C-alpha positions as CSV (number, residue, x, y, z in Angstrom):
1,M,0.0,0.0,0.0
2,A,2.0,3.0,-1.3
3,G,1.7,6.4,0.4
4,E,3.2,8.4,3.1
5,Y,2.7,7.6,6.8
6,K,3.8,9.0,10.1
7,L,4.9,5.9,12.0
8,L,5.6,2.2,11.6
9,L,5.8,0.3,14.9
10,E,7.4,-2.9,13.6
11,G,7.5,-6.5,14.9
12,A,6.3,-6.2,18.5
13,Q,6.4,-9.3,20.6
14,Q,2.8,-8.4,21.7
15,V,0.3,-5.8,20.6
16,V,-2.4,-5.5,23.1
17,L,-5.4,-4.3,21.2
18,V,-7.7,-4.5,24.3
19,C,-10.7,-4.5,21.9
20,A,-11.0,-5.7,18.3
21,K,-14.7,-5.3,17.5
22,R,-15.2,-1.6,18.2
23,E,-16.6,-2.3,21.6
24,K,-17.6,0.9,23.6
25,Y,-16.7,-0.8,26.8
26,L,-15.9,-4.2,28.3
27,L,-17.9,-6.0,31.0
28,E,-16.5,-8.8,33.2
29,D,-16.6,-11.5,30.5
30,G,-15.1,-9.4,27.8
31,M,-12.2,-8.4,30.2
32,Q,-11.1,-12.0,30.5
33,D,-10.3,-12.3,26.8
34,L,-8.4,-9.1,25.8
35,A,-7.4,-9.0,22.1
36,V,-3.6,-9.6,21.9
37,L,-1.5,-10.1,18.8
38,E,1.9,-11.8,18.7
39,N,4.7,-10.6,16.3
40,A,2.6,-7.7,15.1
41,S,3.0,-4.2,13.7
42,V,1.1,-0.9,13.8
43,V,0.9,1.8,11.1
44,I,-0.1,5.3,12.0
45,G,-1.0,7.8,9.3
46,K,-0.1,11.5,8.9
47,D,-3.4,12.5,10.5
48,G,-2.3,10.7,13.7
49,Y,-4.9,7.9,13.4
50,I,-4.2,4.1,13.2
51,K,-4.3,2.9,9.6
52,E,-3.5,-0.8,10.1
53,V,-2.6,-3.2,12.9
54,G,-1.9,-6.9,12.3
55,D,0.7,-9.6,11.7
56,A,4.1,-8.1,11.1
57,G,4.8,-10.1,7.9
58,A,1.4,-9.2,6.4
59,I,1.9,-5.5,7.3
60,H,5.4,-5.6,5.7
61,K,3.9,-7.0,2.4
62,Q,0.9,-4.7,2.5
63,F,3.0,-1.5,2.8
64,V,5.8,-2.3,0.4
65,G,6.7,1.0,-1.3
66,A,5.2,3.1,1.5
67,S,7.3,5.7,3.2
68,F,7.3,6.4,7.0
69,E,8.5,9.5,8.8
70,K,9.8,7.1,11.5
71,T,10.1,3.3,12.0
72,I,10.5,1.9,15.5
73,D,11.8,-1.6,15.9
74,C,9.6,-3.2,18.6
75,S,11.3,-6.6,18.6
76,G,11.0,-8.1,22.1
77,K,8.7,-5.3,23.2
78,C,5.0,-4.7,23.8
79,I,2.6,-2.1,22.4
80,I,-0.4,-1.2,24.5
81,P,-3.0,1.5,24.2
82,G,-2.2,4.8,25.9
83,L,-3.6,4.8,29.4
84,V,-6.7,6.8,30.3
85,D,-6.9,8.5,33.7
86,A,-10.6,9.1,34.3
87,H,-10.5,11.3,37.5
88,T,-7.9,13.9,38.5
89,H,-7.7,17.3,40.3
90,P,-4.4,18.5,38.8
91,V,-4.7,22.4,39.0
92,W,-3.9,23.8,42.4
93,A,-1.3,25.7,44.5
94,G,0.0,24.8,48.0
95,D,0.9,21.2,49.0
96,R,-0.7,19.4,51.9
97,V,2.2,17.4,53.3
98,H,1.3,18.5,56.8
99,E,-2.1,16.9,56.4
100,F,-0.6,13.6,55.3
101,A,1.2,13.6,58.7
102,M,-2.2,14.4,60.4
103,K,-3.8,11.4,58.7
104,L,-1.0,9.1,59.7
105,A,-1.6,10.3,63.3
106,G,-5.3,9.3,63.0
107,A,-7.2,12.3,61.7
108,S,-10.0,11.5,59.2
109,Y,-10.6,13.2,55.9
110,M,-13.7,15.0,57.4
111,D,-11.8,15.9,60.6
112,I,-9.3,17.8,58.5
113,H,-12.0,19.3,56.3
114,Q,-14.1,20.6,59.2
115,A,-11.0,22.1,60.8
116,G,-10.6,24.3,57.7
117,G,-8.0,22.1,56.0
118,G,-8.4,19.8,53.1
119,I,-10.1,21.4,50.1
120,H,-10.5,24.8,51.9
121,F,-6.7,25.0,52.5
122,T,-6.0,24.4,48.8
123,V,-8.8,26.8,47.8
124,E,-7.1,29.6,49.8
125,H,-3.7,29.1,48.0
126,T,-5.2,28.5,44.6
127,R,-7.2,31.8,44.8
128,K,-4.0,33.7,45.4
129,A,-2.0,32.0,42.7
130,P,-1.6,33.8,39.4
131,E,-2.8,31.9,36.3
132,D,0.7,31.5,34.8
133,E,1.9,30.0,38.1
134,L,-0.9,27.5,38.1
135,L,-0.2,26.6,34.4
136,Q,3.5,26.0,35.1
137,S,2.8,23.5,37.9
138,F,0.0,21.9,35.9
139,R,2.4,21.4,32.9
140,Q,4.9,19.6,35.3
141,R,2.1,17.3,36.6
142,L,0.9,16.5,33.1
143,L,4.5,15.6,32.1
144,R,4.7,13.2,35.0
145,M,1.5,11.6,34.0
146,L,2.6,11.3,30.3
147,R,5.9,9.7,31.3
148,A,3.8,7.1,33.2
149,G,1.9,6.3,30.1
150,T,-1.2,8.4,30.4
151,T,-2.3,9.9,27.0
152,L,-5.8,11.0,27.9
153,V,-6.7,12.6,31.3
154,E,-9.8,14.1,32.9
155,C,-8.9,17.4,34.6
156,K,-11.2,19.1,37.1
157,S,-11.5,22.6,38.5
158,G,-12.9,22.8,42.0
159,Y,-10.3,24.6,44.1
160,G,-11.8,28.0,43.5
161,L,-15.4,27.8,44.8
162,N,-16.0,31.3,43.4
163,L,-16.6,32.2,39.8
164,E,-13.4,34.1,39.3
165,T,-11.1,31.3,40.4
166,E,-13.1,28.5,38.9
167,I,-12.8,30.3,35.5
168,K,-9.1,30.9,36.1
169,M,-8.6,27.1,36.7
170,L,-10.6,26.2,33.6
171,R,-8.5,28.7,31.5
172,V,-5.4,26.9,32.7
173,I,-6.8,23.6,31.7
174,E,-7.8,25.1,28.3
175,R,-4.3,26.6,27.7
176,A,-2.7,23.2,28.5
177,R,-5.2,21.4,26.2
178,R,-4.2,23.6,23.3
179,E,-0.5,23.3,23.7
180,F,0.3,20.0,25.4
181,D,0.8,16.6,23.6
182,M,-1.9,14.9,25.7
183,G,-5.6,14.5,25.5
184,I,-7.5,16.4,28.1
185,S,-11.2,16.1,29.2
186,S,-12.1,19.3,31.1
187,T,-14.5,19.2,34.1
188,Y,-16.2,22.0,35.9
189,C,-16.2,21.1,39.6
190,G,-17.4,24.3,41.2
191,A,-19.5,22.2,43.7
192,H,-16.4,20.6,45.1
193,S,-17.1,22.0,48.6
194,V,-19.5,24.6,50.1
195,P,-17.7,28.0,50.2
196,K,-17.1,29.5,53.6
197,G,-19.9,31.9,54.5
198,K,-22.5,30.2,52.4
199,T,-25.0,27.4,52.8
200,A,-25.1,24.5,50.4
201,I,-28.4,25.9,49.1
202,E,-26.9,29.3,48.5
203,A,-23.9,27.8,46.8
204,T,-26.2,25.7,44.6
205,D,-28.2,28.7,43.6
206,D,-25.0,30.6,42.8
207,I,-23.6,27.9,40.6
208,I,-26.9,27.5,38.7
209,S,-27.6,31.3,38.3
210,F,-24.1,32.6,37.7
211,H,-21.4,30.0,37.1
212,L,-23.0,27.8,34.5
213,P,-24.4,30.7,32.4
214,K,-20.8,32.2,32.4
215,L,-19.4,28.8,31.3
216,K,-21.9,28.7,28.4
217,E,-20.9,32.2,27.4
218,L,-17.2,31.5,27.4
219,Y,-17.8,28.3,25.4
220,L,-19.9,30.1,22.8
221,N,-17.2,32.8,22.5
222,G,-14.6,30.0,21.8
223,E,-12.6,30.9,25.0
224,I,-12.8,27.6,26.8
225,H,-14.3,24.1,26.2
226,V,-15.6,22.2,29.2
227,D,-16.7,18.5,28.7
228,N,-18.1,17.4,32.1
229,I,-19.8,18.7,35.3
230,D,-19.0,17.3,38.7
231,V,-20.4,17.7,42.3
232,F,-19.1,16.3,45.5
233,C,-22.3,14.7,46.8
234,E,-21.5,13.9,50.4
235,K,-22.8,14.4,54.0
236,G,-21.8,17.9,55.1
237,V,-21.1,19.0,51.6
238,F,-23.8,18.9,48.8
239,D,-26.8,16.7,49.5
240,L,-28.6,14.6,47.0
241,N,-31.2,17.3,46.1
242,S,-28.5,20.0,45.6
243,A,-26.4,17.6,43.5
244,R,-29.4,16.7,41.4
245,R,-30.1,20.4,40.7
246,I,-26.5,21.3,39.7
247,L,-26.0,18.2,37.6
248,Q,-29.2,18.6,35.7
249,A,-28.4,22.3,35.1
250,G,-25.0,21.3,33.7
251,K,-26.6,18.6,31.5
252,D,-29.0,21.3,30.2
253,I,-26.1,23.3,28.8
254,G,-24.5,20.2,27.2
255,L,-22.1,19.0,29.8
256,Q,-21.6,15.3,30.5
257,I,-22.4,14.2,34.1
258,N,-19.4,12.7,35.9
259,F,-19.4,13.2,39.6
260,H,-18.2,12.2,43.1
261,G,-20.6,9.9,45.0
262,D,-21.0,7.4,47.8
263,E,-17.4,7.9,49.0
264,L,-17.6,8.4,52.8
265,H,-21.3,7.8,53.4
266,P,-24.0,5.9,51.5
267,M,-25.9,8.8,49.7
268,K,-27.7,6.9,46.9
269,C,-25.4,8.8,44.4
270,A,-25.2,5.8,42.1
271,E,-29.0,5.7,41.8
272,L,-28.9,9.5,41.1
273,G,-26.3,9.1,38.4
274,A,-28.3,6.3,36.7
275,D,-31.5,8.4,36.9
276,L,-29.8,11.5,35.4
277,G,-28.1,9.6,32.6
278,A,-24.6,10.2,33.9
279,H,-21.5,9.0,32.0
280,A,-19.8,8.1,35.2
281,V,-19.9,8.2,39.0
282,S,-16.6,8.1,40.9
283,H,-15.4,6.7,44.3
284,L,-18.4,4.5,45.3
285,E,-16.8,3.0,48.4
286,E,-20.2,3.2,50.1
287,I,-22.4,2.2,47.1
288,S,-25.6,0.3,47.9
289,D,-26.7,-3.0,46.3
290,E,-29.5,-1.0,44.6
291,G,-26.9,1.5,43.3
292,I,-24.8,-1.3,41.7
293,T,-27.9,-2.6,40.0
294,A,-28.8,0.9,38.8
295,L,-25.3,1.6,37.4
296,A,-25.4,-1.7,35.5
297,R,-28.8,-1.1,34.0
298,A,-28.0,2.5,33.0
299,K,-24.6,1.6,31.5
300,C,-23.1,4.3,33.8
301,A,-19.4,3.7,34.4
302,A,-18.1,3.3,38.0
303,V,-14.7,5.1,38.2
304,L,-12.9,3.5,41.0
305,L,-9.9,5.2,42.7
306,P,-7.6,2.8,44.4
307,T,-5.1,5.5,45.6
308,T,-7.9,7.3,47.6
309,A,-9.1,4.2,49.4
310,Y,-5.4,3.3,50.1
311,I,-4.3,6.8,51.4
312,L,-7.5,7.5,53.4
313,R,-7.7,3.9,54.7
314,L,-11.2,3.7,53.5
315,K,-13.2,0.5,52.8
316,Q,-12.3,-0.7,49.3
317,P,-15.1,-0.3,46.6
318,Q,-16.8,-3.6,45.8
319,A,-15.1,-4.0,42.5
320,R,-15.8,-7.7,42.1
321,K,-19.4,-7.4,43.0
322,M,-19.8,-4.5,40.5
323,L,-18.2,-6.6,37.7
324,K,-20.3,-9.6,38.5
325,E,-23.5,-7.5,38.4
326,G,-22.6,-6.0,35.0
327,V,-21.2,-2.6,35.9
328,I,-18.7,-0.9,33.6
329,V,-15.7,-0.6,35.9
330,A,-13.1,2.1,35.1
331,L,-10.1,3.5,36.9
332,G,-8.6,6.9,37.8
333,S,-5.7,8.1,39.9
334,D,-7.7,10.9,41.7
335,F,-4.5,12.9,41.6
336,N,-4.9,15.8,44.0
337,P,-3.0,17.3,47.0
338,N,-4.6,14.7,49.2
339,A,-3.7,11.7,47.0
340,Y,-0.5,12.5,45.1
341,C,-0.2,9.8,42.5
342,C,0.4,10.5,38.8
343,S,0.9,6.9,37.7
344,M,-1.8,4.8,36.2
345,P,0.5,1.7,36.3
346,I,0.6,2.1,40.1
347,V,-3.2,2.6,40.1
348,M,-3.7,-0.6,38.2
349,H,-1.4,-2.5,40.6
350,L,-3.3,-1.3,43.6
351,A,-6.6,-2.2,41.9
352,C,-5.3,-5.7,41.5
353,V,-4.0,-6.2,45.0
354,N,-6.6,-4.2,47.0
355,M,-9.7,-4.5,44.8
356,K,-9.0,-8.0,43.5
357,L,-9.0,-7.2,39.9
358,S,-7.0,-9.4,37.5
359,M,-4.3,-7.7,35.4
360,K,-6.5,-8.0,32.3
361,E,-9.4,-6.4,34.1
362,A,-7.2,-3.6,35.4
363,L,-5.8,-2.8,31.9
364,A,-9.3,-2.7,30.4
365,A,-10.5,-0.5,33.2
366,A,-7.6,1.9,32.6
367,T,-8.1,2.0,28.8
368,I,-11.4,1.3,27.0
369,N,-13.6,1.6,30.1
370,A,-11.9,4.8,31.3
371,A,-12.3,6.3,27.8
372,Y,-16.0,5.3,27.9
373,A,-16.4,7.1,31.2
374,L,-15.2,10.3,29.5
375,G,-17.3,9.7,26.3
376,R,-14.2,9.0,24.3
377,S,-14.2,5.3,23.7
378,H,-15.0,5.7,20.0
379,T,-11.6,7.3,19.5
380,H,-9.5,6.2,22.5
381,G,-8.8,3.2,24.7
382,S,-7.9,0.5,22.2
383,I,-5.5,-0.2,19.3
384,E,-7.9,-0.4,16.3
385,T,-8.0,0.9,12.8
386,G,-9.6,4.3,12.7
387,K,-8.8,5.2,16.3
388,Q,-6.4,7.9,17.4
389,G,-2.8,6.8,17.6
390,D,-2.3,6.9,21.3
391,L,0.0,4.1,22.3
392,I,2.9,3.2,24.6
393,I,5.8,0.9,23.9
394,I,7.2,-1.0,26.9
395,N,10.6,-2.6,27.0
396,T,9.5,-6.1,28.0
397,P,8.2,-9.2,26.1
398,R,5.0,-9.5,28.3
399,W,2.7,-6.6,28.8
400,E,1.7,-7.7,32.3
401,H,5.1,-6.4,33.6
402,L,3.7,-2.8,33.5
403,I,1.4,-3.8,36.4
404,Y,3.4,-6.6,38.0
405,Q,6.5,-4.3,38.5
406,F,5.1,-2.0,41.2
407,G,6.5,1.4,40.5
408,G,8.7,-0.1,37.8
409,H,7.1,1.8,34.9
410,Q,9.9,4.4,34.9
411,E,12.3,1.7,33.6
412,L,9.7,0.0,31.3
413,I,8.0,2.7,29.3
414,E,10.2,3.5,26.3
415,Y,7.9,5.5,24.1
416,V,4.7,7.4,24.7
417,I,2.8,8.3,21.4
418,V,-0.1,10.7,21.4
419,N,-2.1,11.2,18.2
420,G,0.7,9.6,16.2
421,K,3.3,12.0,17.6
422,I,6.2,10.7,19.8
423,A,5.5,12.7,22.9
424,Y,8.1,11.1,25.2
425,V,11.2,9.0,24.7
426,N,12.8,7.4,27.8
427,E,16.5,8.1,27.1
428,N,17.5,6.0,30.1
429,I,16.2,2.8,28.4
430,L,17.8,3.7,25.1
431,D,21.2,4.1,26.8
432,Y,21.2,0.5,28.1
């Protein structure tokens, strides 16, 4: 097949397609039989999309006479889809190292929150930080995620709690989205906490009357693009009724619903998400049996966050029960000042050990299912012809090493490719 192409990834020991039949997501049964090719190659076109994937010998014959901007010899290596992080809070100022010490001494998340720490501590510092300062630290965090294999990431606002700072955070996300070699799904999370001096009802009214109309105006003017709306539905924060009002108002202006629920207390958030047609609900440590049934019926993804349950010493989400009942299980890092983890390989490892997922299930949850949670599984999350060329090449003959080697991804990931462009090369590996 003559012509000019961007990349030829040639002769990999394994190419993990994840999906091979354009599946939007994988349920438990589908996760057990991930599509994997041996001795295979991948061709990416100049538009950044996958043109062909298959047996290396067949690809070689098919593309005789074609020219490639770059060919990468993948002998003895594995190619897997770029990882998708379905839940992060990466724009903020001021670390919370001191709070980690408090938690180790026995303080709970809500103890710290009610004492003026937690979200409110970060809000105070983020409000004071200039936009360029926030962008600089955000870039550094995105680079760390990229080096750990993440090629698509959901990024929330939520450390402003007033219109001015929420818009500032969304502008930072938009600036990074336009300049950085990484897919970004932007989320408005102005209902992350109740601002000091306001009741939850007053904050809800403010969001619906002022924040969301401003977001719509900025979108229509082409200044920012926001994909999702989020609310922290929790006892002492936004109750079920307030969450419903905010989420519905966001949906009415075209935002996908993707929110925090059933984390610290059973709130019937899963049932709410299913009722509202949410793309995803995150956390779900305290989900009810009825909530599991509702998510499965509504095809609403459960975004599980192993780092949060680990760091806060919470009860682990019922991942196995969710899978058994037909829920679409996805994973996210929940990167934030309270859970400082940029690495989806570490997230997958924790999901296997603490939530009892298999390695195949964890990979599917961090690729096709996480992409589905963000409304992107038609373009991301698997290595299939016609999808965006987001892939990582790992320097090992078996893909499972990326999960098995806890924290070893820094020595395994050799290339990260986003939209057909080589976004990161691990020079340390190339020097071996």
